[in-house]
C-alpha positions in Angstrom: -81.3 153.8 -54.9 -82.0 151.0 -52.3 -85.0 149.0 -51.1 -85.1 150.6 -47.8 -86.4 154.0 -49.2 -89.3 152.6 -51.0 -90.2 150.0 -48.0 -90.0 153.2 -45.7 -92.5 155.2 -47.9 -94.6 152.5 -48.6 -96.1 152.8 -45.1 -98.9 155.1 -45.3 -98.0 156.8 -41.8 -94.5 157.3 -42.6 -95.8 158.9 -46.1 -97.9 161.3 -44.2 -95.0 162.1 -42.1 -93.0 162.7 -44.8 -95.8 165.1 -46.2 -95.9 166.8 -43.2 -92.0 167.3 -43.2 -92.3 168.5 -46.7 -93.9 171.9 -45.4 -91.5 172.5 -42.4 -89.4 170.6 -39.7 -91.4 169.4 -36.9 -90.7 168.0 -33.7 -91.6 164.2 -32.8 -94.5 165.5 -30.7 -96.0 167.9 -33.4 -95.9 165.0 -35.8 -97.8 162.8 -33.1 -100.2 165.1 -32.4 -101.0 166.3 -36.1 -101.3 162.4 -37.1 -103.1 161.3 -33.9 -100.3 158.5 -33.1 -98.9 157.8 -29.9 -95.3 159.2 -29.1 -93.6 155.6 -29.2 -95.5 154.6 -32.3 -94.5 158.0 -34.0 -91.0 157.6 -32.6 -90.7 153.9 -34.3 -91.7 155.2 -37.9 -89.5 158.3 -37.8 -86.7 155.7 -37.0 -87.5 153.8 -40.1 -87.5 157.0 -42.1 -84.1 158.0 -40.7 -82.6 154.7 -41.1 -83.4 154.8 -44.7 -81.9 158.4 -45.2 -85.0 160.2 -45.8 -84.9 162.3 -42.6 -82.5 163.8 -39.9 -83.4 164.2 -36.5 -81.3 167.0 -34.2 -81.7 167.2 -30.6 -82.9 171.0 -29.9 -83.0 171.4 -25.6 -85.8 168.5 -24.5 -87.1 168.1 -28.2 -86.3 166.3 -31.3 -86.6 168.2 -34.7 -87.2 165.9 -37.7 -86.5 167.2 -41.4 -86.2 165.9 -44.7 -82.8 165.2 -46.4 -83.2 166.8 -49.5 -80.1 164.8 -50.9 -82.7 161.6 -50.6 -85.3 163.1 -52.5 -83.0 164.1 -55.3 -81.6 160.5 -55.4 -85.2 159.4 -55.8 -85.9 161.8 -58.6 -82.7 160.9 -60.4 -83.9 157.1 -60.1 -87.2 158.1 -61.2 -85.8 160.3 -64.5 -84.9 157.3 -65.9 -88.1 155.9 -66.0 -89.5 159.3 -67.1 -87.3 159.3 -70.1 -88.3 155.5 -71.0 -92.0 156.3 -70.6 -91.8 159.5 -72.6 -90.0 157.6 -75.6 -92.6 155.0 -75.7 -95.2 157.7 -75.7 -93.6 159.4 -78.5 -93.5 156.3 -80.2 -97.0 155.7 -79.6 -98.0 159.3 -80.8 -95.9 158.6 -84.2 -97.7 155.4 -85.0 -101.2 156.9 -84.3 -100.5 159.8 -86.6 -99.3 157.1 -89.3 -102.5 155.5 -88.3 -104.7 158.6 -89.0 -103.0 159.4 -92.0 -103.9 156.3 -94.0 -106.6 156.6 -96.5 -109.9 154.8 -95.4 -110.1 151.5 -96.8 -113.5 151.1 -98.4 -115.2 147.9 -96.0 -115.8 144.8 -97.7 -119.6 144.2 -99.2 -121.6 142.1 -97.0 -122.2 138.7 -98.6 -125.6 137.5 -99.6 -127.1 134.9 -97.6 -129.5 133.7 -100.5 -126.3 132.3 -102.5 -127.4 134.4 -105.4 -125.1 136.0 -107.8 -126.0 139.5 -108.5 
């Protein structure tokens, strides 16, 4: 997993483009129209996504069709899996600790001390 993937997805407009492409491949013009962006701005963002390996762009007549690259997202998922496992282990440890804590008998609270200084 490289930092280019995260840098590409960190931009809100590029993230929205990925969300659109998650549903179906779209042309550059369709993406621009749906996100209300100008075509040059859209192309610039798509170039970053393409350079990061997140999308493929295919020419179809006079249109360029963009589609997600499943391999890139599998790599991202594999990378995240190690963190999922780590957090699951930590949550399991926390769960064990809480169960042990709950199973401990209640200890009586100490008697409040008398402010008069008298002994009972």
